[in-house]
Biotite code that builds the C-alpha atoms (Angstrom):
import biotite.structure as struc

atoms = struc.array([
    struc.Atom([18.817, -29.704, -13.999], chain_id="A", res_id=1, res_name="MET", atom_name="CA", element="C"),
    struc.Atom([15.345, -30.027, -12.530], chain_id="A", res_id=2, res_name="LEU", atom_name="CA", element="C"),
    struc.Atom([14.856, -32.662, -9.893], chain_id="A", res_id=3, res_name="ALA", atom_name="CA", element="C"),
    struc.Atom([12.547, -35.393, -10.794], chain_id="A", res_id=4, res_name="LYS", atom_name="CA", element="C"),
    struc.Atom([8.966, -35.077, -9.074], chain_id="A", res_id=5, res_name="LYS", atom_name="CA", element="C"),
    struc.Atom([9.237, -35.918, -5.236], chain_id="A", res_id=6, res_name="GLY", atom_name="CA", element="C"),
    struc.Atom([13.262, -35.576, -5.117], chain_id="A", res_id=7, res_name="GLU", atom_name="CA", element="C"),
    struc.Atom([14.663, -32.769, -2.963], chain_id="A", res_id=8, res_name="LYS", atom_name="CA", element="C"),
    struc.Atom([16.397, -29.832, -5.073], chain_id="A", res_id=9, res_name="ARG", atom_name="CA", element="C"),
    struc.Atom([19.902, -29.700, -4.441], chain_id="A", res_id=10, res_name="GLU", atom_name="CA", element="C"),
    struc.Atom([20.811, -26.508, -2.086], chain_id="A", res_id=11, res_name="GLY", atom_name="CA", element="C"),
    struc.Atom([16.829, -26.240, -1.485], chain_id="A", res_id=12, res_name="HIS", atom_name="CA", element="C"),
    struc.Atom([16.087, -25.633, 2.371], chain_id="A", res_id=13, res_name="VAL", atom_name="CA", element="C"),
    struc.Atom([12.911, -26.426, 3.127], chain_id="A", res_id=14, res_name="ARG", atom_name="CA", element="C"),
    struc.Atom([11.160, -23.532, 5.113], chain_id="A", res_id=15, res_name="VAL", atom_name="CA", element="C"),
    struc.Atom([9.675, -24.881, 8.622], chain_id="A", res_id=16, res_name="GLU", atom_name="CA", element="C"),
    struc.Atom([5.987, -23.845, 9.063], chain_id="A", res_id=17, res_name="LYS", atom_name="CA", element="C"),
    struc.Atom([6.161, -21.926, 12.378], chain_id="A", res_id=18, res_name="THR", atom_name="CA", element="C"),
    struc.Atom([3.599, -18.959, 13.743], chain_id="A", res_id=19, res_name="ALA", atom_name="CA", element="C"),
    struc.Atom([6.038, -16.478, 12.371], chain_id="A", res_id=20, res_name="ILE", atom_name="CA", element="C"),
    struc.Atom([6.108, -17.685, 9.235], chain_id="A", res_id=21, res_name="ASN", atom_name="CA", element="C"),
    struc.Atom([2.090, -18.355, 9.013], chain_id="A", res_id=22, res_name="GLU", atom_name="CA", element="C"),
    struc.Atom([1.671, -15.037, 10.135], chain_id="A", res_id=23, res_name="LEU", atom_name="CA", element="C"),
    struc.Atom([4.008, -13.548, 7.540], chain_id="A", res_id=24, res_name="SER", atom_name="CA", element="C"),
    struc.Atom([2.556, -15.298, 4.732], chain_id="A", res_id=25, res_name="GLY", atom_name="CA", element="C"),
    struc.Atom([-0.894, -14.175, 6.110], chain_id="A", res_id=26, res_name="SER", atom_name="CA", element="C"),
    struc.Atom([-0.230, -10.634, 5.887], chain_id="A", res_id=27, res_name="LEU", atom_name="CA", element="C"),
    struc.Atom([1.334, -11.315, 2.283], chain_id="A", res_id=28, res_name="LEU", atom_name="CA", element="C"),
    struc.Atom([-1.804, -12.708, 1.590], chain_id="A", res_id=29, res_name="ASP", atom_name="CA", element="C"),
    struc.Atom([-3.819, -9.635, 2.739], chain_id="A", res_id=30, res_name="ILE", atom_name="CA", element="C"),
    struc.Atom([-1.286, -7.223, 1.292], chain_id="A", res_id=31, res_name="ALA", atom_name="CA", element="C"),
    struc.Atom([-1.401, -9.111, -2.280], chain_id="A", res_id=32, res_name="TRP", atom_name="CA", element="C"),
    struc.Atom([-5.709, -9.006, -1.728], chain_id="A", res_id=33, res_name="SER", atom_name="CA", element="C"),
    struc.Atom([-5.791, -5.650, -1.013], chain_id="A", res_id=34, res_name="PHE", atom_name="CA", element="C"),
    struc.Atom([-2.850, -4.076, -3.261], chain_id="A", res_id=35, res_name="GLY", atom_name="CA", element="C"),
    struc.Atom([-2.170, -4.733, -6.563], chain_id="A", res_id=36, res_name="PRO", atom_name="CA", element="C"),
    struc.Atom([-4.169, -7.819, -7.241], chain_id="A", res_id=37, res_name="LYS", atom_name="CA", element="C"),
    struc.Atom([-7.055, -6.846, -5.794], chain_id="A", res_id=38, res_name="GLY", atom_name="CA", element="C"),
    struc.Atom([-9.840, -8.901, -4.575], chain_id="A", res_id=39, res_name="VAL", atom_name="CA", element="C"),
    struc.Atom([-11.465, -10.309, -7.680], chain_id="A", res_id=40, res_name="ASN", atom_name="CA", element="C"),
    struc.Atom([-8.568, -9.190, -9.684], chain_id="A", res_id=41, res_name="GLU", atom_name="CA", element="C"),
    struc.Atom([-9.739, -5.613, -9.236], chain_id="A", res_id=42, res_name="ALA", atom_name="CA", element="C"),
    struc.Atom([-7.874, -2.937, -7.474], chain_id="A", res_id=43, res_name="CYS", atom_name="CA", element="C"),
    struc.Atom([-7.296, 0.201, -8.447], chain_id="A", res_id=44, res_name="CYS", atom_name="CA", element="C"),
    struc.Atom([-7.605, 0.684, -12.399], chain_id="A", res_id=45, res_name="GLU", atom_name="CA", element="C"),
    struc.Atom([-4.166, 1.015, -13.843], chain_id="A", res_id=46, res_name="ASP", atom_name="CA", element="C"),
    struc.Atom([-2.141, 1.937, -10.412], chain_id="A", res_id=47, res_name="LEU", atom_name="CA", element="C"),
    struc.Atom([0.578, -0.064, -9.045], chain_id="A", res_id=48, res_name="SER", atom_name="CA", element="C"),
    struc.Atom([0.557, -0.563, -5.637], chain_id="A", res_id=49, res_name="MET", atom_name="CA", element="C"),
    struc.Atom([3.364, 2.257, -4.541], chain_id="A", res_id=50, res_name="VAL", atom_name="CA", element="C"),
    struc.Atom([1.272, 4.700, -7.187], chain_id="A", res_id=51, res_name="GLU", atom_name="CA", element="C"),
    struc.Atom([-1.994, 4.152, -4.976], chain_id="A", res_id=52, res_name="PHE", atom_name="CA", element="C"),
    struc.Atom([0.117, 4.948, -1.939], chain_id="A", res_id=53, res_name="LEU", atom_name="CA", element="C"),
    struc.Atom([1.253, 7.985, -3.132], chain_id="A", res_id=54, res_name="ALA", atom_name="CA", element="C"),
    struc.Atom([-2.000, 9.078, -4.677], chain_id="A", res_id=55, res_name="LEU", atom_name="CA", element="C"),
    struc.Atom([-3.630, 8.397, -1.387], chain_id="A", res_id=56, res_name="ASP", atom_name="CA", element="C"),
    struc.Atom([-1.035, 10.517, 0.568], chain_id="A", res_id=57, res_name="GLY", atom_name="CA", element="C"),
    struc.Atom([-1.001, 13.208, -2.195], chain_id="A", res_id=58, res_name="ILE", atom_name="CA", element="C"),
    struc.Atom([-4.771, 13.410, -1.561], chain_id="A", res_id=59, res_name="PHE", atom_name="CA", element="C"),
    struc.Atom([-4.507, 13.946, 2.019], chain_id="A", res_id=60, res_name="GLY", atom_name="CA", element="C"),
    struc.Atom([-2.597, 16.454, 2.214], chain_id="A", res_id=61, res_name="LEU", atom_name="CA", element="C"),
    struc.Atom([-2.957, 20.339, 0.768], chain_id="A", res_id=62, res_name="VAL", atom_name="CA", element="C"),
    struc.Atom([-0.184, 21.426, -1.278], chain_id="A", res_id=63, res_name="GLU", atom_name="CA", element="C"),
    struc.Atom([1.848, 18.177, -0.945], chain_id="A", res_id=64, res_name="CYS", atom_name="CA", element="C"),
    struc.Atom([5.446, 18.514, -2.061], chain_id="A", res_id=65, res_name="PRO", atom_name="CA", element="C"),
    struc.Atom([7.176, 15.733, -4.121], chain_id="A", res_id=66, res_name="VAL", atom_name="CA", element="C"),
    struc.Atom([9.584, 15.186, -0.808], chain_id="A", res_id=67, res_name="HIS", atom_name="CA", element="C"),
    struc.Atom([6.824, 14.451, 1.018], chain_id="A", res_id=68, res_name="GLN", atom_name="CA", element="C"),
    struc.Atom([5.759, 11.682, -0.947], chain_id="A", res_id=69, res_name="VAL", atom_name="CA", element="C"),
    struc.Atom([9.242, 10.235, -0.868], chain_id="A", res_id=70, res_name="GLY", atom_name="CA", element="C"),
    struc.Atom([9.435, 10.452, 3.013], chain_id="A", res_id=71, res_name="HIS", atom_name="CA", element="C"),
    struc.Atom([6.051, 8.938, 3.419], chain_id="A", res_id=72, res_name="SER", atom_name="CA", element="C"),
    struc.Atom([6.891, 5.962, 1.178], chain_id="A", res_id=73, res_name="LEU", atom_name="CA", element="C"),
    struc.Atom([10.492, 5.777, 2.414], chain_id="A", res_id=74, res_name="GLY", atom_name="CA", element="C"),
    struc.Atom([11.861, 6.533, -1.419], chain_id="A", res_id=75, res_name="PHE", atom_name="CA", element="C"),
    struc.Atom([14.436, 9.183, -2.600], chain_id="A", res_id=76, res_name="THR", atom_name="CA", element="C"),
    struc.Atom([13.140, 12.358, -4.030], chain_id="A", res_id=77, res_name="LYS", atom_name="CA", element="C"),
    struc.Atom([14.288, 11.263, -7.342], chain_id="A", res_id=78, res_name="SER", atom_name="CA", element="C"),
    struc.Atom([12.370, 7.614, -6.604], chain_id="A", res_id=79, res_name="GLY", atom_name="CA", element="C"),
    struc.Atom([9.035, 10.037, -5.383], chain_id="A", res_id=80, res_name="ALA", atom_name="CA", element="C"),
    struc.Atom([9.786, 12.205, -8.651], chain_id="A", res_id=81, res_name="THR", atom_name="CA", element="C"),
    struc.Atom([9.497, 8.919, -11.084], chain_id="A", res_id=82, res_name="ARG", atom_name="CA", element="C"),
    struc.Atom([6.265, 7.580, -9.326], chain_id="A", res_id=83, res_name="ILE", atom_name="CA", element="C"),
    struc.Atom([5.046, 11.215, -9.530], chain_id="A", res_id=84, res_name="VAL", atom_name="CA", element="C"),
    struc.Atom([5.786, 11.589, -12.888], chain_id="A", res_id=85, res_name="ASN", atom_name="CA", element="C"),
    struc.Atom([3.831, 8.634, -13.896], chain_id="A", res_id=86, res_name="ARG", atom_name="CA", element="C"),
    struc.Atom([0.795, 9.749, -12.052], chain_id="A", res_id=87, res_name="LEU", atom_name="CA", element="C"),
    struc.Atom([0.642, 12.845, -13.695], chain_id="A", res_id=88, res_name="VAL", atom_name="CA", element="C"),
    struc.Atom([1.012, 10.848, -17.275], chain_id="A", res_id=89, res_name="ALA", atom_name="CA", element="C"),
    struc.Atom([-1.840, 8.827, -16.134], chain_id="A", res_id=90, res_name="LYS", atom_name="CA", element="C"),
    struc.Atom([-4.026, 11.899, -15.101], chain_id="A", res_id=91, res_name="GLY", atom_name="CA", element="C"),
    struc.Atom([-4.328, 11.081, -11.514], chain_id="A", res_id=92, res_name="TYR", atom_name="CA", element="C"),
    struc.Atom([-2.129, 14.182, -10.277], chain_id="A", res_id=93, res_name="VAL", atom_name="CA", element="C"),
    struc.Atom([-1.363, 17.847, -11.386], chain_id="A", res_id=94, res_name="THR", atom_name="CA", element="C"),
    struc.Atom([1.672, 19.671, -10.242], chain_id="A", res_id=95, res_name="LYS", atom_name="CA", element="C"),
    struc.Atom([1.884, 23.146, -9.299], chain_id="A", res_id=96, res_name="GLN", atom_name="CA", element="C"),
    struc.Atom([4.016, 25.928, -8.281], chain_id="A", res_id=97, res_name="THR", atom_name="CA", element="C"),
    struc.Atom([3.762, 26.230, -4.139], chain_id="A", res_id=98, res_name="ALA", atom_name="CA", element="C"),
    struc.Atom([2.620, 29.251, -2.907], chain_id="A", res_id=99, res_name="GLY", atom_name="CA", element="C"),
    struc.Atom([4.736, 29.671, -0.325], chain_id="A", res_id=100, res_name="TYR", atom_name="CA", element="C"),
    struc.Atom([7.770, 29.052, -2.446], chain_id="A", res_id=101, res_name="ASP", atom_name="CA", element="C"),
    struc.Atom([8.030, 29.240, -6.065], chain_id="A", res_id=102, res_name="GLY", atom_name="CA", element="C"),
    struc.Atom([11.201, 26.681, -6.132], chain_id="A", res_id=103, res_name="ARG", atom_name="CA", element="C"),
    struc.Atom([8.842, 24.086, -4.582], chain_id="A", res_id=104, res_name="VAL", atom_name="CA", element="C"),
    struc.Atom([6.407, 21.825, -6.943], chain_id="A", res_id=105, res_name="CYS", atom_name="CA", element="C"),
    struc.Atom([3.615, 20.783, -4.997], chain_id="A", res_id=106, res_name="CYS", atom_name="CA", element="C"),
    struc.Atom([0.923, 17.843, -5.930], chain_id="A", res_id=107, res_name="LEU", atom_name="CA", element="C"),
    struc.Atom([-2.877, 17.658, -6.277], chain_id="A", res_id=108, res_name="GLU", atom_name="CA", element="C"),
    struc.Atom([-5.220, 14.672, -7.094], chain_id="A", res_id=109, res_name="ALA", atom_name="CA", element="C"),
    struc.Atom([-7.468, 15.531, -9.960], chain_id="A", res_id=110, res_name="THR", atom_name="CA", element="C"),
    struc.Atom([-10.951, 14.668, -10.104], chain_id="A", res_id=111, res_name="SER", atom_name="CA", element="C"),
    struc.Atom([-9.497, 11.111, -11.749], chain_id="A", res_id=112, res_name="ARG", atom_name="CA", element="C"),
    struc.Atom([-7.425, 10.335, -8.922], chain_id="A", res_id=113, res_name="GLY", atom_name="CA", element="C"),
    struc.Atom([-9.926, 11.253, -6.333], chain_id="A", res_id=114, res_name="ARG", atom_name="CA", element="C"),
    struc.Atom([-12.615, 8.754, -7.973], chain_id="A", res_id=115, res_name="LYS", atom_name="CA", element="C"),
    struc.Atom([-10.314, 5.723, -7.990], chain_id="A", res_id=116, res_name="VAL", atom_name="CA", element="C"),
    struc.Atom([-9.112, 6.565, -4.197], chain_id="A", res_id=117, res_name="LEU", atom_name="CA", element="C"),
    struc.Atom([-13.151, 6.632, -3.562], chain_id="A", res_id=118, res_name="SER", atom_name="CA", element="C"),
    struc.Atom([-14.364, 3.912, -5.660], chain_id="A", res_id=119, res_name="GLU", atom_name="CA", element="C"),
    struc.Atom([-11.336, 1.353, -4.306], chain_id="A", res_id=120, res_name="THR", atom_name="CA", element="C"),
    struc.Atom([-11.849, 2.290, -0.628], chain_id="A", res_id=121, res_name="TYR", atom_name="CA", element="C"),
    struc.Atom([-15.763, 2.001, -0.928], chain_id="A", res_id=122, res_name="ALA", atom_name="CA", element="C"),
    struc.Atom([-15.234, -1.657, -2.937], chain_id="A", res_id=123, res_name="ARG", atom_name="CA", element="C"),
    struc.Atom([-12.779, -2.423, -0.031], chain_id="A", res_id=124, res_name="TYR", atom_name="CA", element="C"),
    struc.Atom([-15.173, -1.585, 2.846], chain_id="A", res_id=125, res_name="GLU", atom_name="CA", element="C"),
    struc.Atom([-17.833, -3.518, 1.043], chain_id="A", res_id=126, res_name="ASN", atom_name="CA", element="C"),
    struc.Atom([-15.610, -6.537, 1.071], chain_id="A", res_id=127, res_name="ILE", atom_name="CA", element="C"),
    struc.Atom([-14.553, -6.545, 4.670], chain_id="A", res_id=128, res_name="ILE", atom_name="CA", element="C"),
    struc.Atom([-18.401, -5.792, 5.886], chain_id="A", res_id=129, res_name="LYS", atom_name="CA", element="C"),
    struc.Atom([-19.278, -8.824, 3.955], chain_id="A", res_id=130, res_name="THR", atom_name="CA", element="C"),
    struc.Atom([-16.202, -11.070, 5.117], chain_id="A", res_id=131, res_name="LEU", atom_name="CA", element="C"),
    struc.Atom([-17.517, -9.762, 8.666], chain_id="A", res_id=132, res_name="PHE", atom_name="CA", element="C"),
    struc.Atom([-21.032, -10.272, 8.495], chain_id="A", res_id=133, res_name="THR", atom_name="CA", element="C"),
    struc.Atom([-21.415, -13.574, 10.066], chain_id="A", res_id=134, res_name="ASP", atom_name="CA", element="C"),
    struc.Atom([-18.836, -12.884, 12.703], chain_id="A", res_id=135, res_name="LEU", atom_name="CA", element="C"),
    struc.Atom([-19.534, -12.013, 16.536], chain_id="A", res_id=136, res_name="ASP", atom_name="CA", element="C"),
    struc.Atom([-19.042, -8.513, 16.930], chain_id="A", res_id=137, res_name="PRO", atom_name="CA", element="C"),
    struc.Atom([-16.491, -9.070, 19.714], chain_id="A", res_id=138, res_name="LYS", atom_name="CA", element="C"),
    struc.Atom([-14.364, -11.116, 17.237], chain_id="A", res_id=139, res_name="LEU", atom_name="CA", element="C"),
    struc.Atom([-14.656, -8.450, 14.569], chain_id="A", res_id=140, res_name="VAL", atom_name="CA", element="C"),
    struc.Atom([-13.816, -5.818, 17.233], chain_id="A", res_id=141, res_name="LYS", atom_name="CA", element="C"),
    struc.Atom([-10.848, -7.714, 18.394], chain_id="A", res_id=142, res_name="HIS", atom_name="CA", element="C"),
    struc.Atom([-9.668, -8.519, 14.750], chain_id="A", res_id=143, res_name="MET", atom_name="CA", element="C"),
    struc.Atom([-9.675, -4.806, 13.951], chain_id="A", res_id=144, res_name="LYS", atom_name="CA", element="C"),
    struc.Atom([-7.901, -3.602, 17.237], chain_id="A", res_id=145, res_name="GLU", atom_name="CA", element="C"),
    struc.Atom([-5.146, -6.219, 16.664], chain_id="A", res_id=146, res_name="SER", atom_name="CA", element="C"),
    struc.Atom([-4.862, -5.254, 13.029], chain_id="A", res_id=147, res_name="LEU", atom_name="CA", element="C"),
    struc.Atom([-4.728, -1.780, 13.856], chain_id="A", res_id=148, res_name="ILE", atom_name="CA", element="C"),
    struc.Atom([-2.272, -1.949, 16.461], chain_id="A", res_id=149, res_name="MET", atom_name="CA", element="C"),
    struc.Atom([0.253, -4.447, 14.254], chain_id="A", res_id=150, res_name="PHE", atom_name="CA", element="C"),
    struc.Atom([0.014, -2.061, 11.979], chain_id="A", res_id=151, res_name="SER", atom_name="CA", element="C"),
    struc.Atom([1.156, 0.802, 14.250], chain_id="A", res_id=152, res_name="LYS", atom_name="CA", element="C"),
    struc.Atom([3.989, -1.445, 15.633], chain_id="A", res_id=153, res_name="LEU", atom_name="CA", element="C"),
    struc.Atom([5.134, -1.985, 11.988], chain_id="A", res_id=154, res_name="LEU", atom_name="CA", element="C"),
    struc.Atom([4.974, 1.472, 10.914], chain_id="A", res_id=155, res_name="THR", atom_name="CA", element="C"),
    struc.Atom([7.044, 2.805, 14.552], chain_id="A", res_id=156, res_name="GLN", atom_name="CA", element="C"),
    struc.Atom([9.707, -0.209, 13.771], chain_id="A", res_id=157, res_name="GLU", atom_name="CA", element="C"),
    struc.Atom([10.280, 1.023, 10.444], chain_id="A", res_id=158, res_name="THR", atom_name="CA", element="C"),
    struc.Atom([10.460, 4.766, 11.286], chain_id="A", res_id=159, res_name="SER", atom_name="CA", element="C"),
    struc.Atom([12.819, 3.673, 13.767], chain_id="A", res_id=160, res_name="THR", atom_name="CA", element="C"),
    struc.Atom([15.030, 1.606, 11.590], chain_id="A", res_id=161, res_name="ALA", atom_name="CA", element="C"),
    struc.Atom([15.102, 3.961, 9.242], chain_id="A", res_id=162, res_name="GLU", atom_name="CA", element="C"),
    struc.Atom([16.710, 6.760, 11.690], chain_id="A", res_id=163, res_name="LYS", atom_name="CA", element="C"),
    struc.Atom([20.128, 4.033, 12.358], chain_id="A", res_id=164, res_name="ILE", atom_name="CA", element="C"),
])
């Protein structure tokens, strides 16, 4: 049964606003805006966030094996294969046999894949430049350094937790 307006739901726990909760919420807002939603509802054509990240990883490597996509995203090889198959079906990636081992399937971004990466990063670069235009350069530098440091810490924590 629904609670009446203003009444507390049974079993509902109100989350106290703390600095950590506010930080978590801010990070979710950033991830949502620079991810699936995009800024002004524009992100990465018909790619999901995980597909975009996989495509970005594939683009950065020569003869990228499927298992590398899974490793970089923290997915199993079968999970990575499903993502890769979607990218192939959408025309963003091609599969080919690795030159060093005929049993290994490697991936390469197509011109369509490279184009969507280039356009998305250019759009985000312009948005960030616009947001930072009127800010003090020292503040911009501090924000950049803080975000990069937080990202590195998060990446280290994630890789440490995977090894446990």
